[in-house]
C-alpha positions as a Markdown table, in Angstrom:
| # | Residue | x | y | z |
|---|---|---|---|---|
| 1 | Met | 119.3 | 322.5 | 78.7 |
| 2 | Thr | 121.0 | 322.7 | 82.0 |
| 3 | Arg | 124.7 | 321.9 | 82.5 |
| 4 | Lys | 123.7 | 319.1 | 84.9 |
| 5 | Phe | 121.7 | 317.4 | 82.3 |
| 6 | Ile | 124.5 | 317.8 | 79.7 |
| 7 | Arg | 126.9 | 316.3 | 82.1 |
| 8 | Ala | 124.6 | 313.3 | 82.9 |
| 9 | Leu | 124.0 | 312.7 | 79.3 |
| 10 | Leu | 127.8 | 312.6 | 78.4 |
| 11 | Val | 128.4 | 310.2 | 81.3 |
| 12 | Cys | 125.7 | 308.0 | 80.1 |
| 13 | Leu | 127.2 | 308.1 | 76.6 |
| 14 | Ser | 130.6 | 307.2 | 78.0 |
| 15 | Ile | 129.2 | 304.2 | 79.9 |
| 16 | Phe | 127.4 | 303.0 | 76.8 |
| 17 | Asn | 130.6 | 303.2 | 74.8 |
| 18 | Ala | 132.4 | 301.0 | 77.4 |
| 19 | Cys | 129.8 | 298.3 | 77.3 |
| 20 | Asp | 129.5 | 295.4 | 74.8 |
| 21 | Thr | 126.4 | 296.0 | 72.7 |
| 22 | Phe | 126.2 | 292.7 | 70.9 |
| 23 | Ala | 122.7 | 291.0 | 70.7 |
| 24 | Asp | 121.3 | 287.9 | 69.2 |
| 25 | Pro | 118.2 | 288.1 | 66.9 |
| 26 | Pro | 114.9 | 287.9 | 68.9 |
| 27 | Glu | 113.7 | 284.3 | 69.2 |
| 28 | Gly | 111.1 | 283.3 | 66.6 |
| 29 | Thr | 112.1 | 285.8 | 64.0 |
| 30 | Gly | 113.6 | 283.3 | 61.5 |
| 31 | Asn | 117.0 | 283.2 | 60.0 |
| 32 | Trp | 119.1 | 286.4 | 60.1 |
| 33 | Lys | 121.8 | 287.4 | 57.6 |
| 34 | Leu | 124.7 | 289.5 | 58.8 |
| 35 | Val | 125.0 | 292.5 | 56.4 |
| 36 | Phe | 127.7 | 294.5 | 58.1 |
| 37 | Glu | 130.5 | 293.8 | 60.6 |
| 38 | Glu | 133.5 | 295.7 | 61.7 |
| 39 | Asn | 136.0 | 294.0 | 64.1 |
| 40 | Phe | 138.4 | 296.9 | 64.4 |
| 41 | Asn | 141.3 | 294.4 | 64.3 |
| 42 | Cys | 143.8 | 297.1 | 63.3 |
| 43 | Thr | 146.1 | 299.8 | 64.7 |
| 44 | Arg | 144.7 | 303.4 | 65.2 |
| 45 | Asp | 146.6 | 304.5 | 62.0 |
| 46 | Glu | 145.1 | 301.6 | 59.9 |
| 47 | Leu | 141.6 | 302.6 | 61.3 |
| 48 | Phe | 141.7 | 305.9 | 59.5 |
| 49 | Glu | 142.5 | 304.2 | 56.2 |
| 50 | Thr | 138.8 | 302.9 | 56.2 |
| 51 | Trp | 137.2 | 305.5 | 58.5 |
| 52 | Val | 137.3 | 309.2 | 58.8 |
| 53 | Ser | 137.4 | 311.0 | 62.1 |
| 54 | Ala | 134.6 | 313.6 | 62.7 |
| 55 | Tyr | 136.4 | 316.7 | 63.5 |
| 56 | Gly | 135.5 | 320.1 | 65.1 |
| 57 | Ser | 132.5 | 321.7 | 66.9 |
| 58 | Val | 129.1 | 321.7 | 65.4 |
| 59 | Gly | 126.4 | 323.9 | 67.0 |
| 60 | His | 123.7 | 321.3 | 67.3 |
| 61 | Ile | 126.1 | 318.7 | 69.0 |
| 62 | Leu | 127.0 | 319.2 | 72.5 |
| 63 | Ser | 130.7 | 318.3 | 72.2 |
| 64 | Gly | 133.5 | 318.9 | 69.8 |
| 65 | Arg | 134.7 | 315.8 | 67.9 |
| 66 | Phe | 138.4 | 315.3 | 67.6 |
| 67 | Pro | 140.6 | 312.3 | 66.3 |
| 68 | Glu | 142.7 | 312.0 | 69.4 |
| 69 | Asn | 139.5 | 310.9 | 71.2 |
| 70 | Val | 139.2 | 307.8 | 69.1 |
| 71 | Glu | 141.1 | 304.7 | 70.4 |
| 72 | Val | 141.6 | 301.1 | 69.0 |
| 73 | Lys | 142.7 | 298.2 | 71.3 |
| 74 | Asn | 142.3 | 294.5 | 71.1 |
| 75 | Gly | 139.6 | 294.7 | 68.4 |
| 76 | Ile | 137.6 | 297.4 | 70.2 |
| 77 | Met | 137.1 | 301.0 | 69.0 |
| 78 | Ser | 136.4 | 303.4 | 71.8 |
| 79 | Leu | 135.1 | 307.0 | 71.6 |
| 80 | Arg | 136.4 | 308.9 | 74.5 |
| 81 | Asn | 134.3 | 311.9 | 76.1 |
| 82 | Arg | 136.4 | 314.4 | 78.0 |
| 83 | Lys | 135.6 | 317.4 | 80.0 |
| 84 | Glu | 137.8 | 320.0 | 78.2 |
| 85 | Lys | 136.9 | 323.4 | 76.6 |
| 86 | Arg | 137.8 | 323.5 | 72.7 |
| 87 | Gly | 136.2 | 326.0 | 70.6 |
| 88 | Thr | 132.7 | 326.8 | 71.7 |
| 89 | Gln | 132.2 | 323.4 | 73.5 |
| 90 | Glu | 132.7 | 322.4 | 77.1 |
| 91 | Trp | 133.3 | 318.7 | 76.2 |
| 92 | Thr | 135.1 | 316.8 | 73.5 |
| 93 | Ser | 134.4 | 313.4 | 72.1 |
| 94 | Gly | 135.5 | 311.2 | 69.2 |
| 95 | Gly | 133.6 | 310.2 | 66.1 |
| 96 | Ile | 134.1 | 308.3 | 62.8 |
| 97 | Val | 132.3 | 307.8 | 59.7 |
| 98 | Asp | 132.8 | 305.4 | 56.8 |
| 99 | Arg | 135.2 | 306.6 | 54.0 |
| 100 | Lys | 133.1 | 304.7 | 51.4 |
| 101 | Pro | 129.3 | 305.4 | 51.7 |
| 102 | Lys | 127.3 | 302.3 | 51.1 |
| 103 | Lys | 123.6 | 301.9 | 50.4 |
| 104 | Lys | 121.7 | 301.8 | 53.7 |
| 105 | Thr | 121.3 | 298.3 | 55.0 |
| 106 | Ser | 120.4 | 296.6 | 58.3 |
| 107 | Lys | 120.5 | 293.3 | 59.9 |
| 108 | Ser | 117.3 | 291.7 | 58.7 |
| 109 | Pro | 115.7 | 288.3 | 58.4 |
| 110 | Glu | 116.6 | 286.3 | 55.3 |
| 111 | Lys | 113.7 | 285.9 | 52.9 |
């Protein structure tokens, strides 16, 4: 992959992180049941009581993940992408995973 492509991809991901990504169920699909919700109404320190920060560089991911790139403000969790070399990566980003793995569920119509 070229550096221009990687940069463009990271810019697109940054823009996506900054946008609201809420959607209503498609019309005509019946009743929907919410099965997961996270409002991030917490401080940054409280966030890491429930979530774990992804950390470090992994070969197949184009940026290193570091906790200082995770921000919480006014109920919105943001993952920041930064052009900074750390380890083997030219970029850093943030990432979180749930401390308590749950069975896989999705937003689906009630039956």
